[in-house]
C-alpha positions in Angstrom: -76.0 2.5 -79.0 -78.3 -0.5 -79.6 -79.5 -2.4 -76.6 -77.3 -5.7 -77.6 -74.1 -3.6 -77.5 -75.1 -1.5 -74.4 -75.7 -5.3 -73.0 -72.1 -6.4 -74.0 -70.5 -3.5 -72.9 -72.2 -3.5 -69.7 -71.4 -7.1 -68.9 -68.0 -6.8 -70.0 -67.6 -3.7 -67.4 -69.0 -6.0 -64.4 -66.4 -8.8 -64.9 -63.5 -6.2 -65.4 -65.0 -4.8 -61.9 -65.1 -8.4 -60.3 -61.4 -9.2 -61.5 -60.2 -5.8 -59.7 -62.1 -6.5 -56.8 -60.6 -9.7 -56.5 -57.1 -8.6 -56.9 -58.0 -6.0 -54.0 -59.3 -8.4 -51.9 -56.3 -10.2 -51.9 -53.8 -10.3 -48.7 -51.1 -7.9 -49.1 -47.9 -8.8 -49.8 -45.9 -9.6 -46.9 -42.9 -7.8 -45.7 -40.1 -10.4 -46.2 -36.3 -10.2 -47.0 -36.5 -10.1 -50.3 -39.3 -9.0 -53.2 -42.1 -11.7 -53.4 -44.4 -11.8 -56.3 -48.3 -11.4 -55.3 -49.8 -14.9 -55.6 -51.6 -15.8 -58.8 -55.4 -14.7 -58.7 -57.8 -16.9 -60.8 -59.8 -15.1 -63.7 -58.1 -12.0 -62.6 -55.6 -9.4 -63.9 -52.4 -10.1 -62.1 -51.5 -7.6 -59.7 -48.7 -5.1 -60.0 -44.9 -6.4 -59.1 -44.4 -5.8 -55.2 -41.8 -3.5 -54.7 -38.5 -4.7 -53.2 -38.7 -5.3 -49.3 -36.3 -3.4 -47.4 -33.6 -5.7 -45.9 -34.5 -7.0 -42.1 -31.7 -5.9 -39.9 -30.7 -8.0 -37.7 -31.1 -7.1 -33.7 -28.1 -6.4 -31.6 -27.2 -8.3 -28.8 -28.5 -7.0 -25.5 -25.3 -5.5 -23.1 -22.7 -7.0 -25.8 -20.9 -3.7 -25.9 -20.7 -3.8 -21.8 -19.8 -7.2 -22.1 -17.3 -7.0 -24.8 -15.5 -4.5 -22.1 -15.2 -7.1 -19.4 -12.5 -9.2 -18.2 -15.0 -12.3 -18.5 -15.1 -12.0 -22.2 -10.7 -11.1 -22.5 -10.3 -14.1 -24.7 -6.4 -13.5 -23.9 -6.8 -13.5 -20.8 -4.9 -16.5 -18.8 -8.1 -17.7 -17.3 -9.4 -18.7 -20.8 -5.8 -19.4 -22.9 -4.1 -21.5 -20.1 -5.2 -24.6 -22.1 -4.6 -24.1 -25.3 -1.6 -26.5 -25.7 -4.0 -29.3 -24.1 -6.8 -28.8 -26.5 -9.3 -28.6 -23.5 -10.4 -27.3 -20.1 -10.0 -30.0 -17.6 -13.0 -30.9 -15.8 -11.9 -29.5 -12.5 -11.6 -25.9 -14.2 -14.2 -26.4 -16.6 -16.8 -24.8 -14.4 -15.4 -21.3 -14.1 -13.0 -21.1 -17.5 -15.7 -22.5 -19.9 -19.1 -21.5 -21.2 -20.0 -25.1 -21.4 -18.7 -26.0 -17.9 -20.1 -23.7 -16.1 -24.0 -24.7 -17.9 -22.5 -28.4 -17.6 -21.8 -28.5 -13.7 -25.4 -26.2 -13.2 -26.8 -29.2 -15.3 -27.8 -26.3 -17.4 -27.2 -29.0 -20.4 -29.3 -31.4 -19.2 -26.6 -33.6 -17.3 -26.7 -34.0 -13.3 -25.8 -30.7 -11.6 -23.1 -29.9 -9.3 -20.6 -32.5 -11.0 -18.7 -32.2 -14.6 -17.5 -35.8 -15.8 -15.8 -34.7 -19.0 -13.5 -31.9 -20.5 -15.0 -29.0 -22.8 -13.6 -26.9 -25.5 -11.4 -24.1 -24.9 -13.1 -20.6 -25.2 -12.4 -17.2 -26.0 -14.7 -16.1 -22.9 -17.5 -16.6 -21.3 -20.8 -16.1 -23.5 -24.5 -14.9 -23.0 -25.9 -18.4 -22.3 -23.2 -19.2 -19.7 -25.3 -17.1 -17.4 -28.4 -16.7 -19.3 -30.4 -20.1 -19.4 -33.1 -21.2 -17.6 -30.8 -23.3 -14.5 -28.9 -20.3 -13.9 -31.3 -17.9 -13.7 -33.4 -19.4 -11.5 -30.6 -20.2 -9.3 -30.4 -19.3 -5.6 -28.3 -20.8 -3.4 -24.2 -22.2 -3.4 -22.2 -24.7 -1.9 -18.9 -23.5 -0.8 -15.8 -25.3 -0.7 -15.8 -25.6 2.8 -19.2 -27.6 2.4 -21.7 -25.1 3.5 -24.4 -24.0 1.5 -25.6 -20.7 1.6 -29.4 -20.6 0.7 -31.5 -17.2 -0.8 -28.8 -15.4 -2.2 -30.4 -14.4 -5.7 -29.4 -13.3 -8.6 -25.4 -13.2 -7.5 -25.8 -16.8 -7.0 -24.7 -17.2 -10.3 -21.6 -14.8 -9.8 -20.7 -16.9 -6.3 -20.5 -20.2 -8.4 -17.1 -19.3 -9.4 -16.0 -16.6 -7.2 -16.0 -18.6 -4.1 -12.1 -19.6 -4.5 -11.4 -23.7 -4.7 -10.5 -23.6 -1.1 -11.5 -23.0 2.6 -9.8 -23.2 6.0 -11.3 -26.4 6.4 -9.2 -27.9 3.9 -6.2 -26.5 5.4 -7.2 -28.1 8.6 -7.9 -31.3 7.0 -4.7 -31.7 5.8 -3.0 -30.9 8.2 -4.9 -33.4 10.2 -4.3 -36.1 7.5 -0.5 -35.4 7.6 -0.3 -35.9 11.8 0.6 -32.4 12.3 -2.2 -31.0 14.3 -0.3 -31.5 17.6 2.9 -31.0 16.0 2.7 -27.4 14.2 6.3 -26.7 13.9 7.8 -29.7 12.1 8.4 -29.5 8.6 6.9 -32.0 6.6 6.8 -33.5 3.3 3.2 -34.5 3.7 2.1 -31.2 3.3 2.1 -28.4 0.5 0.8 -24.9 -0.3 -3.0 -24.6 -0.5 -4.2 -22.1 -2.8 -7.7 -20.4 -2.4 -7.4 -19.4 -6.1 -8.3 -16.1 -7.4 -11.0 -13.9 -6.9 -13.1 -15.4 -4.1 -14.7 -12.7 -3.5 -17.9 -14.5 -2.3 -15.9 -16.2 0.4 -14.6 -13.0 1.7 -17.8 -11.5 1.7 -19.7 -14.4 3.9 -16.4 -14.8 6.3 -17.0 -17.3 9.0 -20.5 -18.0 7.8 -18.3 -20.2 4.9 -14.8 -20.3 6.7 -13.1 -19.3 3.7 -10.0 -17.9 5.5 -8.2 -20.0 8.3 -9.8 -19.5 11.4 -8.1 -19.9 14.9 -9.6 -22.2 17.8 -11.2 -20.0 20.3 -11.1 -16.6 18.1 -14.1 -15.1 16.8 -14.8 -13.9 13.2 -17.0 -11.5 11.4 -19.7 -13.0 9.3 -21.6 -12.1 6.1 -20.2 -8.5 5.6 -24.3 -6.6 5.2 -23.1 -3.2 3.3 -26.4 -1.1 3.5 -29.4 -2.4 2.2 -29.7 -2.3 -1.3 -25.9 -3.0 -1.6 -24.7 -6.1 -0.1 -24.5 -8.6 -3.3 -22.3 -8.7 -6.4 -24.8 -7.2 -8.7 -25.8 -4.5 -6.4 -21.9 -2.8 -6.8 -20.9 -4.4 -9.6 -22.3 -4.0 -13.2 -23.5 -7.6 -14.2 -21.7 -6.9 -17.8 -19.1 -4.9 -17.6 -18.1 -6.0 -13.8 -17.1 -2.0 -13.0 -18.2 -0.8 -9.9 -21.4 1.6 -9.8 -19.1 4.3 -8.5 -21.7 6.7 -9.0 -23.9 4.9 -5.9 -21.0 4.9 -3.8 -20.8 8.6 -3.7 -24.1 8.8 -2.2 -22.7 7.9 1.1 -19.0 8.3 0.4 -18.8 11.7 -0.6 -15.5 11.6 -1.2 -15.3 9.5 -3.7 -15.2 10.2 -7.1 -13.5 7.3 -9.3 -13.2 3.9 -8.6 -9.7 4.7 -7.4 -10.9 6.5 -4.7 -12.5 3.8 -3.0 -9.4 2.5 -1.3 -9.1 5.7 0.9 -12.8 4.7 2.3 -13.0 4.6 6.0 -16.3 4.3 8.1 -16.6 6.2 11.1 -17.0 2.8 13.3 -13.7 1.7 12.1 -11.2 4.0 14.4 -9.3 1.1 15.2 -5.3 1.4 14.3 -5.6 -2.1 12.8 -1.8 -2.4 11.4 -0.3 -0.1 14.4 1.0 2.5 12.3 -0.5 5.4 13.9 -2.8 6.3 11.3 -6.4 5.9 11.7 -7.2 8.5 8.6 -6.0 6.1 5.9 -8.3 4.3 4.1 -8.7 0.6 5.6 -7.6 -0.9 2.4 -4.2 0.7 3.9 -4.7 -1.2 6.9 -4.7 -4.3 5.3 -1.7 -3.6 3.2 0.0 -3.0 6.2 -1.1 -6.3 7.8 0.0 -8.0 4.8 3.4 -6.8 5.0 3.5 -7.6 8.7 2.6 -11.3 8.0 5.2 -11.9 5.2 8.0 -10.7 7.4 6.5 -13.1 10.4 6.4 -15.9 7.7 10.1 -14.8 6.4 11.2 -14.9 9.9 9.4 -18.3 11.1 10.7 -19.7 7.7 14.2 -19.3 8.5 14.4 -19.7 12.2 12.0 -22.8 12.2 12.1 -24.6 8.8 15.6 -23.8 7.8 15.0 -22.1 4.7 13.5 -18.2 3.9 10.6 -18.2 2.3 10.2 -15.6 -0.6 6.9 -14.8 -2.7 6.0 -13.8 -5.9 2.1 -13.2 -6.7 2.6 -13.7 -10.7 4.2 -16.9 -10.6 2.9 -20.0 -9.5 3.1 -22.1 -6.9 3.8 -18.4 -5.7 6.0 -19.0 -2.8 9.6 -19.8 -3.6 13.1 -20.2 -1.5 14.5 -16.5 -0.9 18.2 -18.2 -2.0 19.9 -14.6 -1.0 17.6 -13.7 1.9 17.0 -10.3 0.2 13.2 -10.7 0.8 12.0 -10.9 -2.8 11.9 -13.5 -5.2 14.5 -12.8 -8.2 14.3 -14.2 -11.7 16.4 -16.8 -11.2 14.6 -17.9 -8.0 11.0 -17.9 -9.9 11.3 -21.4 -11.0 9.3 -24.6 -10.2 12.5 -26.6 -8.9 12.8 -23.5 -6.5 9.4 -23.7 -5.1 9.4 -23.7 -1.4 8.7 -26.8 0.2 9.7 -26.5 4.2 6.3 -26.4 5.1 4.7 -26.8 8.7 1.8 -26.6 9.7 1.7 -23.2 11.5 3.4 -22.2 8.2 0.8 -23.4 6.1 -2.0 -21.9 8.0 -0.8 -18.3 7.9 0.6 -18.4 4.1 -3.1 -19.6 3.2 -4.8 -16.6 4.8 -2.0 -14.2 3.4 -3.0 -15.6 -0.1 -6.8 -15.2 1.0 -6.1 -11.8 1.4 -4.5 -11.1 -1.7 -6.3 -13.0 -4.3 -9.4 -10.7 -3.0 -8.2 -7.4 -4.6 -11.6 -5.9 -3.3 -11.3 -7.5 0.3 -11.2 -4.0 1.7 -15.1 -3.6 0.7 -16.1 -7.2 0.7 -15.5 -7.8 4.2 -12.3 -6.1 5.6 -13.0 -7.0 9.0 -12.7 -10.3 8.7 -9.4 -10.4 6.1 -8.1 -8.0 9.1 -8.9 -10.4 11.6 -7.4 -13.7 9.6 -4.3 -11.4 8.8 -4.0 -10.8 12.7 -4.1 -14.2 14.1 -1.8 -15.2 11.7 0.8 -12.9 12.8 0.1 -13.4 16.5 0.7 -17.3 15.8 3.9 -16.8 14.3 4.7 -14.9 17.2 4.8 -17.6 19.7 7.9 -19.2 17.6 9.8 -16.2 16.9 12.7 -14.7 18.6 11.8 -11.2 17.8 7.9 -11.3 17.7 6.1 -8.6 15.2 5.5 -5.9 17.6 1.2 -6.1 17.5 1.1 -3.8 20.7 -0.3 -0.5 18.9 -2.1 -2.9 16.2 -5.6 -3.4 17.0 -8.0 -6.8 15.6 -11.2 -6.0 16.7 -13.4 -2.4 16.4 -15.3 -1.1 19.7 -17.9 -2.9 20.8 -20.7 -1.8 18.8 -19.0 -2.3 15.8 -16.8 -5.4 17.3 -19.2 -8.2 14.5 -16.6 -10.9 16.0 -17.6 -10.6 19.5 -19.9 -13.1 21.3 -22.6 -10.1 21.5 -23.3 -10.3 17.8 -21.8 -14.3 17.0 -23.8 -15.9 19.5 -26.9 -16.8 17.3 -24.3 -18.2 14.2 -25.8 -21.6 14.9 -29.6 -20.3 14.8 -29.4 -18.3 11.5 -31.0 -15.4 13.3 -31.4 -13.5 16.7 -34.3 -14.3 18.8 -36.9 -11.5 19.5 -35.9 -10.8 23.1 -32.6 -10.3 22.3 -32.6 -8.5 18.6 -33.1 -4.9 20.4 -29.6 -5.0 21.6 -27.9 -7.2 19.1 -28.4 -7.1 15.8 -28.4 -4.2 13.7 -31.8 -3.8 12.9 -33.4 -5.0 16.0 -33.6 -1.0 17.8 -34.9 0.7 14.7 -37.2 -2.1 14.4 -38.3 -2.0 18.2 -38.3 2.2 18.1 -40.5 2.1 15.4 -43.2 -0.8 16.5 -42.9 -0.6 20.4 -41.9 -4.2 20.7 -38.8 -6.6 19.4 -38.8 -8.9 16.7 -36.8 -11.6 15.2 -33.9 -9.9 13.1 -30.6 -11.0 10.7 -27.9 -11.4 12.4 -25.2 -8.7 11.8 -21.7 -8.2 12.5 -22.5 -5.1 14.9 -24.1 -1.9 14.6 -24.4 -0.1 11.5 -24.8 3.8 10.8 -28.7 2.6 10.2 -29.3 1.3 14.0 -28.8 4.8 15.6 -29.6 6.8 12.5 -33.2 7.7 11.0 -31.9 6.9 7.6 -34.9 9.0 6.4 -33.6 12.3 7.7 -29.8 11.2 7.9 -27.2 11.7 10.0 -29.9 12.8 12.6 -30.4 10.1 15.3 -33.7 8.4 16.0 -35.9 10.8 18.5 -36.4 9.3 21.8 -37.2 11.0 24.7 -37.5 8.0 27.3 -36.8 4.6 28.2 -38.6 1.6 30.4 -36.3 -0.1 32.3 -36.9 -3.8 33.5 -38.2 -2.7 36.8 -40.8 -0.6 34.8 -39.3 2.7 35.6 -39.6 5.2 32.6 -36.8 7.1 32.8 -35.2 10.2 30.4 -32.4 12.3 30.2 -34.6 15.0 29.2 -36.4 15.5 25.9 -34.6 15.1 23.0 -31.5 13.8 24.8 -29.3 11.8 22.6 -28.3 9.4 25.3 -32.0 8.2 26.1 -31.3 6.4 22.5 -27.9 4.9 24.7 -30.1 3.5 27.3 -32.7 1.9 25.6 -30.4 -0.8 25.3 -27.9 -0.2 28.2 -30.6 -0.8 30.9 -29.6 -4.2 31.9 -32.7 -6.9 31.8 -33.6 -7.7 35.2 -34.3 -5.6 38.5 -34.6 -5.2 42.1 -38.3 -6.5 41.3 -37.3 -9.5 39.4 -35.2 -10.6 42.1 -37.9 -10.6 44.6 -40.4 -12.3 42.1 -37.8 -15.3 41.8 -37.6 -15.6 45.4 -41.1 -15.0 46.1 -41.9 -16.3 49.8 -38.6 -18.1 50.5 -36.8 -17.4 53.5 -33.7 -16.1 53.6 -31.6 -19.3 53.9 -33.7 -21.4 52.4 -32.1 -23.4 50.0 -34.4 -24.3 47.0 -34.4 -26.0 43.9 -36.6 -23.5 42.2 -34.0 -21.0 42.4 -31.4 -20.1 39.7 -28.8 -17.3 39.1 -30.5 -14.3 37.9 -28.1 -12.9 35.4 -28.5 -8.9 35.1 -26.9 -8.7 32.0 -24.1 -6.8 30.6 -23.0 -2.7 30.7 -26.2 -1.7 32.9 -24.5 1.7 32.7 -28.2 3.1 32.3 -29.4 1.3 35.2 -26.3 2.3 37.5 -26.5 6.1 36.4 -30.1 6.3 37.7 -29.7 4.8 40.9 -32.9 3.8 42.9 -35.1 5.4 40.0 -34.2 2.4 38.1 -34.0 -0.4 40.6 -32.0 -2.0 39.0 -28.9 -3.6 41.2 -30.7 -5.1 44.0 -31.7 -2.6 46.8 -32.5 -4.4 50.3 -36.1 -3.1 52.2 -35.4 -0.7 54.7 -32.7 0.8 52.8 -32.5 4.2 51.0 -30.5 4.7 48.2 -29.1 7.2 45.9 -31.3 8.2 43.0 -29.4 9.6 39.6 -25.7 10.5 39.3 -24.8 14.2 39.7 -23.0 13.7 36.9 -26.4 13.8 35.3 -27.6 17.2 36.8 -24.4 18.4 35.6 -25.0 17.6 31.8 -23.0 14.5 32.0 -24.4 11.9 29.8 -23.4 8.7 28.0 -23.0 10.7 24.6 -21.2 13.7 26.5 -18.5 11.3 28.1 -17.9 8.6 25.7 -17.2 8.6 21.6 -20.5 7.6 20.0 -18.5 5.5 17.8 -15.1 4.5 19.2 -16.8 4.2 22.4 -13.6 5.6 24.4 -13.8 8.3 27.2 -13.4 11.8 25.9 -10.8 12.7 29.1 -10.9 16.3 28.1 -14.4 16.7 29.2 -13.7 15.2 32.5 -11.1 17.7 33.2 -13.2 20.8 33.0 -13.9 19.5 36.5 -11.4 17.0 37.5 -8.2 19.1 36.4 -4.8 17.5 35.9 -6.8 14.0 35.8 -4.9 11.7 33.2 -6.6 8.1 34.6 -10.7 8.5 35.3 -10.2 5.4 38.0 -8.1 7.7 40.1 -11.1 10.3 40.8 -12.1 10.8 44.3 -15.3 12.7 45.3 -15.2 12.0 48.9 -12.5 11.9 52.3 -14.7 9.1 53.8 -12.5 5.9 53.9 -15.4 3.7 52.7 -13.7 0.3 52.4 -11.4 0.7 55.7 -8.2 0.5 54.1 -6.9 3.9 55.6 -6.0 5.2 51.7 -8.2 8.4 51.4 -6.1 9.5 48.3 -7.3 6.3 46.2 -9.8 6.6 43.5 -13.2 5.6 43.9 -12.9 2.6 41.8 -10.4 1.3 44.2 -12.8 1.6 47.4 -15.3 -0.4 45.1 -12.9 -3.1 44.5 -12.2 -3.8 47.7 -16.2 -4.1 49.0 -16.5 -6.2 45.6 -13.6 -8.5 46.3 -14.9 -8.9 50.1 -18.5 -9.7 48.8 -17.4 -12.8 46.9 -15.2 -13.7 49.7 -18.4 -13.7 51.8 -20.1 -15.4 49.0 -18.0 -18.2 49.1 -18.3 -18.7 52.7 -21.5 -18.1 53.1 -22.3 -20.7 50.3 -19.6 -23.7 52.0 -21.1 -22.9 55.6 -24.7 -22.2 55.1 -26.1 -23.1 51.6 -23.9 -26.7 52.1 -22.2 -26.2 48.8 -19.0 -24.8 47.6 -19.6 -21.9 44.7 -17.1 -20.9 42.3 -17.2 -17.7 39.8 -16.3 -17.1 36.5 -17.0 -14.0 34.8 -16.3 -14.9 31.2 -18.2 -18.6 31.6 -22.6 -18.7 31.5 -24.1 -18.9 34.3 -20.9 -17.5 36.2 -21.3 -19.3 39.4 -20.8 -23.0 39.3 -20.5 -25.7 41.8 -17.2 -25.4 42.9 -16.4 -29.2 43.7 -12.8 -28.9 44.4 -13.4 -25.8 46.6 -10.5 -24.1 45.0 -12.7 -20.8 44.1 -12.2 -21.5 40.2 -14.2 -23.3 37.6 -13.5 -26.3 36.6 -14.7 -27.8 33.0 -16.4 -30.5 34.8 -17.9 -28.1 37.7 -22.0 -28.0 36.5 -24.1 -24.8 37.3 -24.8 -23.7 41.1 -27.9 -25.7 42.3 -27.6 -25.0 46.1 -29.4 -21.3 46.2 -31.0 -19.4 48.9 -32.4 -15.9 48.7 -29.5 -14.4 50.5 -27.2 -16.2 48.4 -29.0 -14.9 45.2 -29.1 -11.6 46.3 -25.6 -11.3 46.9 -24.6 -12.9 43.6 -27.1 -10.7 41.5 -25.0 -7.5 42.9 -21.7 -9.1 43.0 -22.5 -9.5 39.1 -24.2 -6.0 38.7 -20.6 -4.5 39.5 -18.3 -6.7 37.5 -20.9 -6.2 34.4 -20.4 -2.7 34.6 -17.2 -1.8 34.6 -17.6 2.0 34.7 -19.9 1.6 37.6 -17.3 3.7 39.9 -17.9 6.6 37.3 -21.8 5.9 36.6 -22.9 5.9 40.1 -20.2 5.1 42.4 -21.7 5.8 45.8 -25.0 3.6 44.9 -22.5 0.9 44.1 -20.8 1.2 47.4 -24.4 1.1 49.2 -25.5 -2.4 47.0 -22.2 -3.7 48.1 -22.3 -2.9 51.5 -25.9 -4.1 51.9 -25.1 -7.2 50.1 -22.0 -7.9 52.8 -24.5 -7.4 55.6 -27.3 -9.5 54.3 -25.2 -12.3 53.9 -23.8 -12.1 57.2 -20.1 -10.8 56.5 -18.3 -8.6 58.6 -18.5 -4.8 57.8 -16.9 -3.0 60.9 -14.1 -1.7 58.9 -16.4 -0.5 55.9 -18.5 2.7 55.6 -21.7 2.8 53.9 -22.5 6.2 52.0 
């Protein structure tokens, strides 16, 4: 090959190489839905044609299948089909029955939040964007129909916007007042009609008296928010947020007898040992107790409507407006009676209140889990209220409204702080579900959340359930460190049942004042309530006031015999184990009749009466002596009311009773204060006769002597 040809060939190869390099350096073909040719390259041979790219698969909508199985997606349901003929969902209903309406209400569509001005399109159910949008996902508070706002709800707020009902007990009360029936509750009026809470108002049930979902009767206490257990007290804790099904597998961790959702109605907690419907069965599920009360209330409403209104009502859950005239008085709404022309209209204020509560209990089918005690209370109170006007009242003598003390969430012991929003540290140990375990863990009291009585975790160590917290001793207000013995479960009881005052605290209040010196610096010292532990240990605890120069009995003989809080009382129901008593007190049926001495302590010559009777005599004598001393020595009459703080009042009319216009007693002397303190001590320990009866007789006797009463008929143990 000559040189010229070789040069040409070399140049050609270089050009070809550069061309190939240019093609290779070009960006690779992108993945795309359809085949795309390579970009044209200047001065280079075209790239080979790209192979056809695979079809792009559309990603699945997360949780679509789960959502599709729920009521929120049921396009055939009345909740979405009701407005088909109208062509649009009216503004008052759109929030919960239209996906765009929900967004409109929240302001997720750019409109003002909290209102809906326009109608919205009829929908085939709620869609993903209904709940999954920037506004709803950040929602943390909800305003209920009562006007009360609940805050810091978390993601369950999205549920509560709709599942709160459309009415409240407040609205029922307002309607009655506006009709002029507040003082005339049994007159039939056309100015009122049935008020419907609406459907699936689970949140209203859950929050109880916090949001006034039911009609709450004046003077009665009601359960607040139902705190189930930690991690299971909101909508989404217990329900799948897409299928809406209950997370049964999580229920079974505690409720071992539950295998399916159907089994949930059979649940009954160990703290619910009252017979709420009075049928004698305290083993049935709490749902059955509610059903029993519903049936009793319906019977009461039918009797009342016939006797007072002159027309018996009937109820049909599937037909609006639900209450109809029961024309043939057969107790049911027949087909020919279920029409709007036959709607029940003979409403009185009293009947409206009861009917509203009846509907409230029925329209939340999960009420037995959401807040059963609240529902039981509004049903019970509705029956009791109607009973006042019935010729033959519904028998409630065996029906219970509330649980035993530790679980009575309606009691003042747990409801006292509702207005504060939390239980103050000084009270939290014994008046909240979390207070005691917090104290035991840290050695001091802390502010806690308000609770509906105690929870399992109040006394049971959740890490070693069902074991109790290991408590070996308790420090009493006097400073005394006291124990039933290492590991004795009763030590847990006396962590609270010890009172909040002592001989020492009373003495500190008195200081250097002389016995009969009236001082504006003195005020009544309240020993607090159910200080059984201090009574049992007598002078070891110095809970009651002990006078100088006197000797007092120490721990009750019961303790040495092995009788403690936990052996004499049922740990949950708190009732006495009378069988345990009869081991020593054979044939005993009434513990107040037990007598342990032949001495006639009260001087009434009756040496057969129980020790409780002896104590009552001295107790009554002390109150008489207190009143005489207050009038004659302190210079101001005094009255006592066991149910109204601070219990002792200025008795302006000298009738011995508390009047609303009579203020707190002001003319305290040291002698009067000591006597009043001991009187209150015995009043607030109703079992004192059994806890340490002879010790109580001693402090009562000494109080009488100190205040100058005649004790010649009495004998001091």
